[in-house]
N, C-alpha and C positions, 0 to 999 in steps of 0.2 A: 321781956314780953313785948311783942310788936302789936301794931294796931289791929291786925286781923284776929289775933287771939283774944284781944280785949273785946272786939266786936262780937265774937262768938260767945264769949262769957256773958255779955250783956243780953244777947238774944236768948241764951239758955235760961237766964234769970227771969226773963219776961214770959216764958212759956207757961208757967203755972197760972199767971194772971190771965192769959189768953183762954185758959180752960173755963174760967168763970165769967167770961165776957157775955154781955147781953146778946141773946140770939133773937131771931125773928119770933114773932108772936105765934102761939099755938093756934092751929086751925081746928076749931071745934068740929066742923063738918068732916074733916079728915079723920079725926079721932073716932067719931061716930061711925063712919064708914068702915074703918079698920075693926072696930068692935063687932059690927054686924057680920063681917067676914069671919072673925074669930068664932062667933056664935054658930055660924054655919058649919065650920070645921068641927067644933065641939059636938054638934048634933050628929054629924056623920060618924064621929068616933064613938059616941055613946050608942048609936044604933048598931054599930059593928060589935061592940062589947056585949050589949044585951042579946043580940041574935046569937052570938057565939056561946054565951052562957046558957041560953035556952036550948041550943042544939046539943051541948054537952049534957045538960040535964035530961034531955029526951033520950040520948044514947045510954046514959047510966040507968035510967028507968027501964029502958028496953032490955038491957042486959040483966038487970035484977029480976025482971018478970019471968025470965026463962029459967 
């Protein structure tokens, strides 16, 4: 085993510890901003779902009435 192979093995052994390294602190404002963006997307999706269900119900009632 030469020095390069030994160095590669040492680097490979350190990679799992790098995964648990302390990272920068969480930015609460960033989290709140992302959550408000998610809420807006959810509202749009819910509006599309409710309007499509209403349209389908209207069509079914229209067909059953004739």
